[in-house]
N, C-alpha and C positions, 0 to 999 in steps of 0.2 A: 177388291175391297173398295168401298164407296169412298170417294174423295170429297171433302167438304170445302166450300169456299164461303167465307163469312163476308157480309156486306154491311157497311156502315157509312153514313154521310158524316162529314165534318161540318164545315160551314158551307152548307149547300142549300138548294131549294128545289121545289118541284113544279111541274107544269110549265117548263120553260127550257131555254137553252141549258140551264143548270142541271136539269134532270137527265143525265146522260146515260144512265144504266141501260144496257141493251142496245144502244144506238151504234151504228157503224159509220165509217168514213172519217173518223178523227185521227187515224194513224195509231201507231204503237205508243205505248206508254214509255217514255224515255226515262231510264234510271241513270242518274248521274253518279259516277264513282266518286267516293269521298266528298259527297255534297256538303257544302258548308251550311251552317244554320241560317245565315243570311248572306245573300250574294252581293249586297251593297248596303252601306250604312243606313240609307233611307228606309230599307225594309225593317231594320231593327227599330227605328224610330216609329214607323207605322205600327208595329207590333206593340210597343210601349204605349202609344197614344190611344189605341183602341182599348187596351186593357185598363188604362187610366180612366177613360170615358165610362167604361162599364162599372168601375169601382166608384166613380162619382155619381152614378145613377143617371147618366145621360140616357141610357137605354139598357135593356136586358139582352142576354145573348140571343134570344129568339128574334127580337126586333132587329139586332144586327144582321142575322141570317136573312131576314126578310129584306133589309136594305140591299144586301148583296144580290139577292134574286131579282131585284127590280132594276139592276143595271141593264143597259141595252146590250143585246147579244154581242155586238162587235167589241164593246168595252169589256164585257165579261171574258171573252176569249183572248183578248190581247193585253189586258192590264196586268196579268200575272197574279199570283196568290195574294201577296201583300198589297199589290195595287188595287185589288178588289176590296181589301180591308180598308184601305185609305179612302177610296171612293165612297164606300158605305158610311164611313165616319163623317165624311163631308155632308152626305145626305142627312144623317141623324142630327148633326149640329145645326143644320139649316132648318129642319122640320121642328126642332125643339126651340128654335129662336135663340139658342146660346151663341151661335155665330151666324147671323143672317146671311143670306146668299150674297147680298151686295158687299158686305164686309169680307166674306170668304174670297170673292173674286179679287178684291183689292189685295188681300193677303197673299194670294197665289201669284199675283204680279209682282208684289213687293213684300217679301217676308219681313223687312224691317218696319213696315207701317204699323202705327199704333193699333193695339187690339184691345177689345173689351175684355174685362176679367171674367173668367169662368166662375159660375156660381156652384159651389159644392153642394151636392145632394147625395149624402152617403146612402148606400144601399142597406135596407134592413137586414139583419143577420139571416132571416128566414129565406132571403132571396139568393144567398151565396151557395149555390148548388141547386140541383133539380130534384133530389129525392125527398119525399115527404112520408109521414106515417100513413099506413094504410087504413082508411076509414071504413071499408067494407070488403067483403070477400070478393076475390077476382071472379069474373063471369066464366072464365074458361080455365081448364086444367090441362097438364101435360097429356098428350095423347088425343085431345080433341081435334077433330077436323074442322077447320075454319076457312072462311073466304075473306080476302081483303075487299072491302067495299069499293065500289066504283064511284069514288068521290072526286069532284072537280071543284076547285075553289080558286078565287081571285086573290086570296090571301095566302099566308104561310101555312105549309103543311109538311110533315115528315113522311107522308105516305108516297113511296116512289111510284112513278107512272107504270113501270113494268110489272108491279105486283097487283095492281088494281083489277078486281074481278077474278083473280087467280086463287086457287085453293091450295092449302097446305096443312101441316099438322103442328100443333103447339108442342115445342120441345122443351120449353122452359118458361116458368113464370118468374120474372125478376122480383126480388124482395122489395117490399115497400110500394109506394105510389110515386108517380113521376109527373112533374109539371107538364101540361099539354102545350106544346109550342103553338098550335093553331090558335089557342086563346091568349097565351102569354105574350105573343108578338104584337098583339093588337090592343093591349090594355084591358082585356076581358077577364082578368084574374088568372089564377093558376090552373083551376080544374084538374087537379092531380088525380091520376088514375093508374091502374095497373098497366104494365108493359110486358109483352110476350115475345120470346124468341120463337118465330115461326119458321118451320123448315119447308122449303119449296124445292121440288124437283126442277132442275134446270129446264127440262123439256116441257114442264107445266107452265113455265114463264115464257119461253121463247120458241116452243115448238120442236119439231123433229130435227131441225138443224142444229140444236144445241147438243153438246157432248153428253153421251149417255153416262149414267153412274155418277153424275155430279149434282150436288144439292146445295142450296143456299139457305142460310139462316138470316132472317131479316127481323130486327127489333121493331115491333109495331104496337102502338097504343091501343087500348081497348076499343075506343070510338072508331077505330079503323076497321074493326073486325065484326063478322057475323057468322053464325053457325053455317057450315057448308051442308048442302043437301046430301 
């Protein structure tokens, strides 16, 4: 019987140390028994501050992901999950001018130092979530053979490196249209479009060394796909 493995990214990015799918040499994934939600109080505060910043309109979720992917590789690999969130928030606050870099440096040295007040910028209701009404018929249908385009960008994208140029089969068309992160992260609007669950054979992605009989389903935006020959 075919065994399926699903792949999704959380807060991650592509074309960098963050795009780890299929790479080797990073060791086994450590599973912590009875892992707590937060390992230290500061992690909970980082979680709350990032979500507050998103609610205030400091940035959208895709801009947050792009800020995380721009961390230098050493920081990314050593800061930990919520450490990356915190560093990304510092980047966004500085870039938006809400907390200038000079003030942030002072606050990091002395948390009791006077701070400028945050300006509230509520997020319009339409931005709370990524699903939108479908404005046109999807280009592809279940059963269509497609190829992930070989795209490379200096900006944010959700097209994983290991899938680029590889062919698979559309297994599912997700209902509705979805905000395109590649545009949304950079202030270029939502560009909402269909998203497809595409089934790839593991060996089509990683060659004959991959385990036989294993398939991966990857959610891919329509702009990432083209018909396979």
